[in-house]
Every structure is written in structure tokens, then in C-alpha cells.
PyMOL commands that place a pseudoatom at each C-alpha (Angstrom):
pseudoatom trace, name=CA, resn=MET, resi=1, chain=A, elem=C, hetatm=0, pos=[-12.893, 88.209, 21.113]
pseudoatom trace, name=CA, resn=SER, resi=2, chain=A, elem=C, hetatm=0, pos=[-11.036, 86.796, 18.243]
pseudoatom trace, name=CA, resn=ARG, resi=3, chain=A, elem=C, hetatm=0, pos=[-12.031, 83.575, 16.749]
pseudoatom trace, name=CA, resn=ASP, resi=4, chain=A, elem=C, hetatm=0, pos=[-9.756, 81.167, 15.053]
pseudoatom trace, name=CA, resn=VAL, resi=5, chain=A, elem=C, hetatm=0, pos=[-11.214, 80.544, 11.633]
pseudoatom trace, name=CA, resn=LYS, resi=6, chain=A, elem=C, hetatm=0, pos=[-9.568, 77.168, 11.289]
pseudoatom trace, name=CA, resn=LYS, resi=7, chain=A, elem=C, hetatm=0, pos=[-11.335, 75.939, 14.362]
pseudoatom trace, name=CA, resn=MET, resi=8, chain=A, elem=C, hetatm=0, pos=[-14.708, 77.229, 13.248]
pseudoatom trace, name=CA, resn=PRO, resi=9, chain=A, elem=C, hetatm=0, pos=[-17.123, 74.711, 11.912]
pseudoatom trace, name=CA, resn=ARG, resi=10, chain=A, elem=C, hetatm=0, pos=[-17.602, 74.776, 8.219]
pseudoatom trace, name=CA, resn=GLY, resi=11, chain=A, elem=C, hetatm=0, pos=[-21.141, 75.335, 7.275]
pseudoatom trace, name=CA, resn=GLN, resi=12, chain=A, elem=C, hetatm=0, pos=[-22.913, 76.456, 4.192]
pseudoatom trace, name=CA, resn=TYR, resi=13, chain=A, elem=C, hetatm=0, pos=[-20.950, 79.676, 3.921]
pseudoatom trace, name=CA, resn=SER, resi=14, chain=A, elem=C, hetatm=0, pos=[-17.421, 79.825, 2.644]
pseudoatom trace, name=CA, resn=TYR, resi=15, chain=A, elem=C, hetatm=0, pos=[-15.197, 82.208, 4.521]
pseudoatom trace, name=CA, resn=GLY, resi=16, chain=A, elem=C, hetatm=0, pos=[-11.968, 82.540, 2.700]
pseudoatom trace, name=CA, resn=ILE, resi=17, chain=A, elem=C, hetatm=0, pos=[-10.776, 85.743, 4.267]
pseudoatom trace, name=CA, resn=LYS, resi=18, chain=A, elem=C, hetatm=0, pos=[-10.053, 86.535, 7.868]
pseudoatom trace, name=CA, resn=GLY, resi=19, chain=A, elem=C, hetatm=0, pos=[-11.284, 89.651, 9.427]
pseudoatom trace, name=CA, resn=ASN, resi=20, chain=A, elem=C, hetatm=0, pos=[-13.744, 92.258, 8.302]
pseudoatom trace, name=CA, resn=THR, resi=21, chain=A, elem=C, hetatm=0, pos=[-12.705, 92.488, 4.676]
pseudoatom trace, name=CA, resn=ALA, resi=22, chain=A, elem=C, hetatm=0, pos=[-15.261, 89.987, 3.605]
pseudoatom trace, name=CA, resn=VAL, resi=23, chain=A, elem=C, hetatm=0, pos=[-17.929, 91.813, 1.714]
pseudoatom trace, name=CA, resn=LYS, resi=24, chain=A, elem=C, hetatm=0, pos=[-20.408, 89.166, 1.065]
pseudoatom trace, name=CA, resn=PRO, resi=25, chain=A, elem=C, hetatm=0, pos=[-19.664, 85.536, 1.719]
pseudoatom trace, name=CA, resn=LEU, resi=26, chain=A, elem=C, hetatm=0, pos=[-20.562, 83.172, -1.031]
pseudoatom trace, name=CA, resn=LYS, resi=27, chain=A, elem=C, hetatm=0, pos=[-23.016, 80.480, -0.251]
pseudoatom trace, name=CA, resn=ARG, resi=28, chain=A, elem=C, hetatm=0, pos=[-21.603, 77.073, -0.777]
pseudoatom trace, name=CA, resn=THR, resi=29, chain=A, elem=C, hetatm=0, pos=[-23.620, 75.093, -3.227]
pseudoatom trace, name=CA, resn=THR, resi=30, chain=A, elem=C, hetatm=0, pos=[-24.018, 71.392, -2.799]
pseudoatom trace, name=CA, resn=ILE, resi=31, chain=A, elem=C, hetatm=0, pos=[-24.178, 69.280, -5.855]
pseudoatom trace, name=CA, resn=ARG, resi=32, chain=A, elem=C, hetatm=0, pos=[-26.957, 66.836, -5.630]
pseudoatom trace, name=CA, resn=LYS, resi=33, chain=A, elem=C, hetatm=0, pos=[-26.853, 63.670, -7.531]
pseudoatom trace, name=CA, resn=PRO, resi=34, chain=A, elem=C, hetatm=0, pos=[-29.855, 63.186, -9.657]
pseudoatom trace, name=CA, resn=LYS, resi=35, chain=A, elem=C, hetatm=0, pos=[-32.172, 60.496, -8.474]
pseudoatom trace, name=CA, resn=LYS, resi=36, chain=A, elem=C, hetatm=0, pos=[-31.775, 57.261, -10.293]
pseudoatom trace, name=CA, resn=SER, resi=37, chain=A, elem=C, hetatm=0, pos=[-34.697, 56.119, -12.245]
pseudoatom trace, name=CA, resn=GLU, resi=38, chain=A, elem=C, hetatm=0, pos=[-36.703, 53.189, -11.020]
pseudoatom trace, name=CA, resn=GLU, resi=39, chain=A, elem=C, hetatm=0, pos=[-35.577, 51.169, -14.015]
pseudoatom trace, name=CA, resn=GLN, resi=40, chain=A, elem=C, hetatm=0, pos=[-31.940, 51.783, -13.141]
pseudoatom trace, name=CA, resn=ILE, resi=41, chain=A, elem=C, hetatm=0, pos=[-32.600, 50.770, -9.519]
pseudoatom trace, name=CA, resn=ARG, resi=42, chain=A, elem=C, hetatm=0, pos=[-34.336, 47.591, -10.682]
pseudoatom trace, name=CA, resn=LYS, resi=43, chain=A, elem=C, hetatm=0, pos=[-31.420, 46.748, -13.009]
pseudoatom trace, name=CA, resn=ASN, resi=44, chain=A, elem=C, hetatm=0, pos=[-28.922, 47.255, -10.197]
pseudoatom trace, name=CA, resn=LYS, resi=45, chain=A, elem=C, hetatm=0, pos=[-31.002, 45.108, -7.869]
pseudoatom trace, name=CA, resn=ASN, resi=46, chain=A, elem=C, hetatm=0, pos=[-31.262, 42.349, -10.508]
pseudoatom trace, name=CA, resn=ASN, resi=47, chain=A, elem=C, hetatm=0, pos=[-27.527, 42.578, -11.151]
pseudoatom trace, name=CA, resn=ARG, resi=48, chain=A, elem=C, hetatm=0, pos=[-26.831, 42.202, -7.427]
pseudoatom trace, name=CA, resn=LYS, resi=49, chain=A, elem=C, hetatm=0, pos=[-29.175, 39.205, -7.288]
pseudoatom trace, name=CA, resn=LYS, resi=50, chain=A, elem=C, hetatm=0, pos=[-27.460, 37.612, -10.304]
pseudoatom trace, name=CA, resn=LEU, resi=51, chain=A, elem=C, hetatm=0, pos=[-24.053, 38.297, -8.815]
pseudoatom trace, name=CA, resn=PHE, resi=52, chain=A, elem=C, hetatm=0, pos=[-25.123, 36.807, -5.474]
pseudoatom trace, name=CA, resn=LYS, resi=53, chain=A, elem=C, hetatm=0, pos=[-26.621, 33.780, -7.265]
pseudoatom trace, name=CA, resn=LYS, resi=54, chain=A, elem=C, hetatm=0, pos=[-23.448, 33.291, -9.311]
pseudoatom trace, name=CA, resn=GLN, resi=55, chain=A, elem=C, hetatm=0, pos=[-21.301, 33.599, -6.200]
pseudoatom trace, name=CA, resn=LYS, resi=56, chain=A, elem=C, hetatm=0, pos=[-23.513, 31.069, -4.440]
pseudoatom trace, name=CA, resn=GLN, resi=57, chain=A, elem=C, hetatm=0, pos=[-23.138, 28.648, -7.388]
pseudoatom trace, name=CA, resn=ASN, resi=58, chain=A, elem=C, hetatm=0, pos=[-19.372, 29.113, -7.352]
pseudoatom trace, name=CA, resn=ASP, resi=59, chain=A, elem=C, hetatm=0, pos=[-19.341, 28.439, -3.611]
pseudoatom trace, name=CA, resn=ARG, resi=60, chain=A, elem=C, hetatm=0, pos=[-21.361, 25.268, -4.176]
pseudoatom trace, name=CA, resn=LYS, resi=61, chain=A, elem=C, hetatm=0, pos=[-18.967, 24.127, -6.917]
pseudoatom trace, name=CA, resn=TYR, resi=62, chain=A, elem=C, hetatm=0, pos=[-16.009, 24.806, -4.655]
pseudoatom trace, name=CA, resn=MET, resi=63, chain=A, elem=C, hetatm=0, pos=[-17.583, 22.946, -1.743]
pseudoatom trace, name=CA, resn=LEU, resi=64, chain=A, elem=C, hetatm=0, pos=[-18.539, 20.029, -4.016]
pseudoatom trace, name=CA, resn=THR, resi=65, chain=A, elem=C, hetatm=0, pos=[-14.967, 19.882, -5.317]
pseudoatom trace, name=CA, resn=VAL, resi=66, chain=A, elem=C, hetatm=0, pos=[-13.580, 19.900, -1.777]
pseudoatom trace, name=CA, resn=VAL, resi=67, chain=A, elem=C, hetatm=0, pos=[-16.028, 17.173, -0.724]
pseudoatom trace, name=CA, resn=MET, resi=68, chain=A, elem=C, hetatm=0, pos=[-15.108, 15.029, -3.751]
pseudoatom trace, name=CA, resn=VAL, resi=69, chain=A, elem=C, hetatm=0, pos=[-11.387, 15.424, -3.068]
pseudoatom trace, name=CA, resn=ILE, resi=70, chain=A, elem=C, hetatm=0, pos=[-11.855, 14.486, 0.589]
pseudoatom trace, name=CA, resn=LEU, resi=71, chain=A, elem=C, hetatm=0, pos=[-14.048, 11.534, -0.407]
pseudoatom trace, name=CA, resn=GLY, resi=72, chain=A, elem=C, hetatm=0, pos=[-11.441, 10.380, -2.945]
pseudoatom trace, name=CA, resn=LEU, resi=73, chain=A, elem=C, hetatm=0, pos=[-8.629, 10.626, -0.420]
pseudoatom trace, name=CA, resn=GLY, resi=74, chain=A, elem=C, hetatm=0, pos=[-10.752, 8.721, 2.088]
pseudoatom trace, name=CA, resn=CYS, resi=75, chain=A, elem=C, hetatm=0, pos=[-11.391, 5.934, -0.437]
pseudoatom trace, name=CA, resn=VAL, resi=76, chain=A, elem=C, hetatm=0, pos=[-7.686, 5.725, -1.290]
pseudoatom trace, name=CA, resn=THR, resi=77, chain=A, elem=C, hetatm=0, pos=[-6.822, 5.558, 2.411]
pseudoatom trace, name=CA, resn=VAL, resi=78, chain=A, elem=C, hetatm=0, pos=[-9.385, 2.826, 3.079]
pseudoatom trace, name=CA, resn=ALA, resi=79, chain=A, elem=C, hetatm=0, pos=[-8.166, 0.823, 0.066]
pseudoatom trace, name=CA, resn=GLY, resi=80, chain=A, elem=C, hetatm=0, pos=[-4.545, 1.132, 1.230]
pseudoatom trace, name=CA, resn=ASP, resi=81, chain=A, elem=C, hetatm=0, pos=[-5.483, 0.090, 4.751]
pseudoatom trace, name=CA, resn=SER, resi=82, chain=A, elem=C, hetatm=0, pos=[-7.385, -2.939, 3.459]
pseudoatom trace, name=CA, resn=LYS, resi=83, chain=A, elem=C, hetatm=0, pos=[-4.350, -4.018, 1.434]
pseudoatom trace, name=CA, resn=ILE, resi=84, chain=A, elem=C, hetatm=0, pos=[-2.161, -3.618, 4.503]
pseudoatom trace, name=CA, resn=TYR, resi=85, chain=A, elem=C, hetatm=0, pos=[-4.578, -5.651, 6.635]
pseudoatom trace, name=CA, resn=LYS, resi=86, chain=A, elem=C, hetatm=0, pos=[-4.692, -8.410, 3.996]
pseudoatom trace, name=CA, resn=MET, resi=87, chain=A, elem=C, hetatm=0, pos=[-0.895, -8.525, 3.889]
pseudoatom trace, name=CA, resn=GLN, resi=88, chain=A, elem=C, hetatm=0, pos=[-0.727, -8.565, 7.675]
pseudoatom trace, name=CA, resn=LYS, resi=89, chain=A, elem=C, hetatm=0, pos=[-3.225, -11.437, 7.773]
pseudoatom trace, name=CA, resn=SER, resi=90, chain=A, elem=C, hetatm=0, pos=[-1.187, -13.433, 5.247]
pseudoatom trace, name=CA, resn=VAL, resi=91, chain=A, elem=C, hetatm=0, pos=[1.998, -12.731, 7.240]
pseudoatom trace, name=CA, resn=THR, resi=92, chain=A, elem=C, hetatm=0, pos=[0.415, -14.002, 10.462]
pseudoatom trace, name=CA, resn=THR, resi=93, chain=A, elem=C, hetatm=0, pos=[-0.896, -17.071, 8.617]
pseudoatom trace, name=CA, resn=LEU, resi=94, chain=A, elem=C, hetatm=0, pos=[2.586, -17.793, 7.268]
pseudoatom trace, name=CA, resn=GLU, resi=95, chain=A, elem=C, hetatm=0, pos=[4.131, -17.269, 10.708]
pseudoatom trace, name=CA, resn=ASN, resi=96, chain=A, elem=C, hetatm=0, pos=[1.649, -19.749, 12.183]
pseudoatom trace, name=CA, resn=GLN, resi=97, chain=A, elem=C, hetatm=0, pos=[2.488, -22.264, 9.443]
pseudoatom trace, name=CA, resn=ILE, resi=98, chain=A, elem=C, hetatm=0, pos=[6.204, -21.772, 10.049]
pseudoatom trace, name=CA, resn=SER, resi=99, chain=A, elem=C, hetatm=0, pos=[5.834, -22.321, 13.792]
pseudoatom trace, name=CA, resn=SER, resi=100, chain=A, elem=C, hetatm=0, pos=[3.703, -25.471, 13.313]
pseudoatom trace, name=CA, resn=THR, resi=101, chain=A, elem=C, hetatm=0, pos=[6.178, -26.799, 10.734]
pseudoatom trace, name=CA, resn=SER, resi=102, chain=A, elem=C, hetatm=0, pos=[9.116, -26.153, 13.063]
pseudoatom trace, name=CA, resn=GLU, resi=103, chain=A, elem=C, hetatm=0, pos=[7.274, -28.002, 15.844]
pseudoatom trace, name=CA, resn=GLU, resi=104, chain=A, elem=C, hetatm=0, pos=[6.715, -30.938, 13.476]
pseudoatom trace, name=CA, resn=ASN, resi=105, chain=A, elem=C, hetatm=0, pos=[10.410, -30.819, 12.526]
pseudoatom trace, name=CA, resn=GLU, resi=106, chain=A, elem=C, hetatm=0, pos=[11.440, -30.996, 16.165]
pseudoatom trace, name=CA, resn=ALA, resi=107, chain=A, elem=C, hetatm=0, pos=[9.092, -33.941, 16.730]
pseudoatom trace, name=CA, resn=LEU, resi=108, chain=A, elem=C, hetatm=0, pos=[10.568, -35.727, 13.694]
pseudoatom trace, name=CA, resn=ARG, resi=109, chain=A, elem=C, hetatm=0, pos=[14.121, -35.053, 14.917]
pseudoatom trace, name=CA, resn=VAL, resi=110, chain=A, elem=C, hetatm=0, pos=[13.241, -36.574, 18.267]
pseudoatom trace, name=CA, resn=LYS, resi=111, chain=A, elem=C, hetatm=0, pos=[11.828, -39.648, 16.480]
pseudoatom trace, name=CA, resn=ILE, resi=112, chain=A, elem=C, hetatm=0, pos=[14.942, -39.909, 14.309]
pseudoatom trace, name=CA, resn=LEU, resi=113, chain=A, elem=C, hetatm=0, pos=[17.182, -39.745, 17.369]
pseudoatom trace, name=CA, resn=LYS, resi=114, chain=A, elem=C, hetatm=0, pos=[15.028, -42.353, 19.059]
pseudoatom trace, name=CA, resn=TYR, resi=115, chain=A, elem=C, hetatm=0, pos=[15.129, -44.742, 16.117]
pseudoatom trace, name=CA, resn=SER, resi=116, chain=A, elem=C, hetatm=0, pos=[18.803, -44.128, 15.320]
pseudoatom trace, name=CA, resn=SER, resi=117, chain=A, elem=C, hetatm=0, pos=[20.055, -45.171, 18.735]
pseudoatom trace, name=CA, resn=LEU, resi=118, chain=A, elem=C, hetatm=0, pos=[22.162, -48.343, 18.550]
pseudoatom trace, name=CA, resn=SER, resi=119, chain=A, elem=C, hetatm=0, pos=[20.176, -50.200, 21.174]
pseudoatom trace, name=CA, resn=ASN, resi=120, chain=A, elem=C, hetatm=0, pos=[16.923, -49.519, 19.332]
pseudoatom trace, name=CA, resn=ILE, resi=121, chain=A, elem=C, hetatm=0, pos=[18.420, -50.624, 15.984]
pseudoatom trace, name=CA, resn=GLU, resi=122, chain=A, elem=C, hetatm=0, pos=[19.785, -53.800, 17.549]
pseudoatom trace, name=CA, resn=GLU, resi=123, chain=A, elem=C, hetatm=0, pos=[16.458, -54.597, 19.203]
pseudoatom trace, name=CA, resn=SER, resi=124, chain=A, elem=C, hetatm=0, pos=[14.394, -54.032, 16.033]
pseudoatom trace, name=CA, resn=ALA, resi=125, chain=A, elem=C, hetatm=0, pos=[16.870, -56.078, 13.956]
pseudoatom trace, name=CA, resn=SER, resi=126, chain=A, elem=C, hetatm=0, pos=[16.830, -59.052, 16.329]
pseudoatom trace, name=CA, resn=ASN, resi=127, chain=A, elem=C, hetatm=0, pos=[13.097, -59.019, 17.138]
pseudoatom trace, name=CA, resn=GLY, resi=128, chain=A, elem=C, hetatm=0, pos=[11.503, -57.686, 13.949]
pseudoatom trace, name=CA, resn=LEU, resi=129, chain=A, elem=C, hetatm=0, pos=[13.832, -59.014, 11.269]
pseudoatom trace, name=CA, resn=GLY, resi=130, chain=A, elem=C, hetatm=0, pos=[15.186, -62.124, 12.962]
pseudoatom trace, name=CA, resn=MET, resi=131, chain=A, elem=C, hetatm=0, pos=[18.815, -61.015, 12.756]
pseudoatom trace, name=CA, resn=HIS, resi=132, chain=A, elem=C, hetatm=0, pos=[21.382, -61.898, 15.329]
pseudoatom trace, name=CA, resn=ILE, resi=133, chain=A, elem=C, hetatm=0, pos=[24.913, -60.805, 16.226]
pseudoatom trace, name=CA, resn=PRO, resi=134, chain=A, elem=C, hetatm=0, pos=[27.440, -62.804, 14.169]
pseudoatom trace, name=CA, resn=HIS, resi=135, chain=A, elem=C, hetatm=0, pos=[29.946, -64.977, 15.941]
pseudoatom trace, name=CA, resn=GLY, resi=136, chain=A, elem=C, hetatm=0, pos=[33.370, -66.117, 14.753]
pseudoatom trace, name=CA, resn=ASP, resi=137, chain=A, elem=C, hetatm=0, pos=[32.007, -68.961, 12.537]
pseudoatom trace, name=CA, resn=ASP, resi=138, chain=A, elem=C, hetatm=0, pos=[29.356, -66.802, 10.858]
pseudoatom trace, name=CA, resn=VAL, resi=139, chain=A, elem=C, hetatm=0, pos=[31.783, -64.153, 9.607]
pseudoatom trace, name=CA, resn=VAL, resi=140, chain=A, elem=C, hetatm=0, pos=[33.163, -64.332, 6.048]
pseudoatom trace, name=CA, resn=LYS, resi=141, chain=A, elem=C, hetatm=0, pos=[36.280, -62.311, 5.378]
pseudoatom trace, name=CA, resn=ILE, resi=142, chain=A, elem=C, hetatm=0, pos=[37.281, -61.288, 1.865]
pseudoatom trace, name=CA, resn=ASP, resi=143, chain=A, elem=C, hetatm=0, pos=[40.599, -59.813, 0.838]
pseudoatom trace, name=CA, resn=PHE, resi=144, chain=A, elem=C, hetatm=0, pos=[40.114, -57.232, -1.950]
pseudoatom trace, name=CA, resn=SER, resi=145, chain=A, elem=C, hetatm=0, pos=[43.827, -56.735, -2.533]
pseudoatom trace, name=CA, resn=ASN, resi=146, chain=A, elem=C, hetatm=0, pos=[43.760, -59.529, -5.143]
pseudoatom trace, name=CA, resn=ASN, resi=147, chain=A, elem=C, hetatm=0, pos=[41.801, -59.091, -8.373]
pseudoatom trace, name=CA, resn=TYR, resi=148, chain=A, elem=C, hetatm=0, pos=[39.384, -62.022, -8.367]
pseudoatom trace, name=CA, resn=PHE, resi=149, chain=A, elem=C, hetatm=0, pos=[37.460, -60.781, -11.421]
pseudoatom trace, name=CA, resn=LYS, resi=150, chain=A, elem=C, hetatm=0, pos=[40.161, -60.596, -14.119]
pseudoatom trace, name=CA, resn=ASP, resi=151, chain=A, elem=C, hetatm=0, pos=[38.233, -62.499, -16.700]
pseudoatom trace, name=CA, resn=VAL, resi=152, chain=A, elem=C, hetatm=0, pos=[35.076, -60.401, -16.484]
pseudoatom trace, name=CA, resn=THR, resi=153, chain=A, elem=C, hetatm=0, pos=[34.935, -57.538, -18.948]
pseudoatom trace, name=CA, resn=SER, resi=154, chain=A, elem=C, hetatm=0, pos=[32.697, -54.578, -18.480]
pseudoatom trace, name=CA, resn=ASN, resi=155, chain=A, elem=C, hetatm=0, pos=[31.509, -54.531, -22.145]
pseudoatom trace, name=CA, resn=ASN, resi=156, chain=A, elem=C, hetatm=0, pos=[29.524, -57.768, -21.893]
pseudoatom trace, name=CA, resn=HIS, resi=157, chain=A, elem=C, hetatm=0, pos=[26.314, -55.921, -21.257]
pseudoatom trace, name=CA, resn=THR, resi=158, chain=A, elem=C, hetatm=0, pos=[23.897, -56.374, -24.117]
pseudoatom trace, name=CA, resn=VAL, resi=159, chain=A, elem=C, hetatm=0, pos=[21.244, -53.824, -24.911]
pseudoatom trace, name=CA, resn=LYS, resi=160, chain=A, elem=C, hetatm=0, pos=[18.052, -55.215, -26.303]
pseudoatom trace, name=CA, resn=LYS, resi=161, chain=A, elem=C, hetatm=0, pos=[16.845, -53.155, -29.240]
pseudoatom trace, name=CA, resn=SER, resi=162, chain=A, elem=C, hetatm=0, pos=[13.164, -53.111, -29.897]
pseudoatom trace, name=CA, resn=ASN, resi=163, chain=A, elem=C, hetatm=0, pos=[11.652, -53.059, -33.350]
pseudoatom trace, name=CA, resn=ASN, resi=164, chain=A, elem=C, hetatm=0, pos=[9.288, -50.242, -32.431]
pseudoatom trace, name=CA, resn=SER, resi=165, chain=A, elem=C, hetatm=0, pos=[11.622, -47.311, -32.937]
pseudoatom trace, name=CA, resn=PHE, resi=166, chain=A, elem=C, hetatm=0, pos=[8.912, -44.667, -32.419]
pseudoatom trace, name=CA, resn=LEU, resi=167, chain=A, elem=C, hetatm=0, pos=[7.907, -46.163, -29.058]
pseudoatom trace, name=CA, resn=SER, resi=168, chain=A, elem=C, hetatm=0, pos=[11.521, -46.500, -27.979]
pseudoatom trace, name=CA, resn=PHE, resi=169, chain=A, elem=C, hetatm=0, pos=[12.095, -42.888, -29.037]
pseudoatom trace, name=CA, resn=LEU, resi=170, chain=A, elem=C, hetatm=0, pos=[9.188, -41.707, -26.853]
pseudoatom trace, name=CA, resn=GLU, resi=171, chain=A, elem=C, hetatm=0, pos=[10.364, -43.930, -24.018]
pseudoatom trace, name=CA, resn=GLY, resi=172, chain=A, elem=C, hetatm=0, pos=[13.835, -42.364, -24.273]
pseudoatom trace, name=CA, resn=ILE, resi=173, chain=A, elem=C, hetatm=0, pos=[12.398, -38.864, -24.114]
pseudoatom trace, name=CA, resn=PHE, resi=174, chain=A, elem=C, hetatm=0, pos=[10.392, -39.483, -20.956]
pseudoatom trace, name=CA, resn=LYS, resi=175, chain=A, elem=C, hetatm=0, pos=[13.204, -41.224, -19.049]
for i in range(1, 175): cmd.bond("trace and resi %d" % i, "trace and resi %d" % (i + 1))
show_as sticks, trace
zoom trace
């Protein structure tokens, strides 16, 4: 029975040669790592604890930063929404004012049309003011083709000057 050396499990002996030429196989030596001292183990454990603590602090800082950013964005969003709602409220108030003003305008136009009708004017003139429709004898006709005012000059207006020049100066400014 021949055995395939490559398929054989490797154990503590090193078989480098196939067949019966091997005189004495060498025992494989395993290198053991020296045991770490207790002080070294304690230092490593403390270092791991410090590293874990530092990582935990960094995670907290990161989470706090994320929370602050989200909180800031939330505040900005709420402030923007409140501005929009205030503007929307003012727009609706102005629209209500515009609609009430247009209704008042329409009511005033109706009143103007009512009062401007000829029958209403005639009635208020005859009843309220005591006017009546002129007849042929009551009418005076004037012909403006002739110049009836030749002798009247337009420079006859006299301006009264006051002695208080400072008061007249102030009066002139405010007119």
C-alpha cells in the first residue's frame, strides 16, 4: 500500500523525503510565545479601556453634534414657517379689506347713479331748493360775440402789502 505523502496529515514529525530513505525524521519544534507578564496584561487591559472610553466620548460628541444640527435645522424651519404664516395672514387680511372696499365702492356707485338721474335731480331741486323750470319770461339771453367789457383792464387788482414782512414771509411759505 502506497500512501500519498501530500495527503497525509502533518503532525509533529517532518517528512521531507518519500520512501524508505528517511533515516531519522526530525521532530518539528513549536515556538512558544513567552507568557506576558501580569503587568503587561494589565497595561493592555487599561489601554483597551482607555481606547473604549475615548471612542465612547467621540461617539457622544458626534451624536451631540448631529442632535445640535438637527435641532438648529428644526428651529430654522419653524422660524421660516412662522414667517410664511404671518405673511399669509396679512395677505388674507388685505384680501378681506379689498373685498369690503370693493363692495363699498359698488354701493357708492349705485348711490351716485341714483342721485345723478335727471328725475331725481329735478325733484330735489324743486322740492329741496325751491327751484322751478324756467319759462320764456324767466330766461335771460346774452350774446358774447360783442365785447361788453372793453373799459375794464385786468391790472386793476391791488395787492395789499402788510407792514409785518416777517409774518407775510411765513404766510407766503405755508401757502
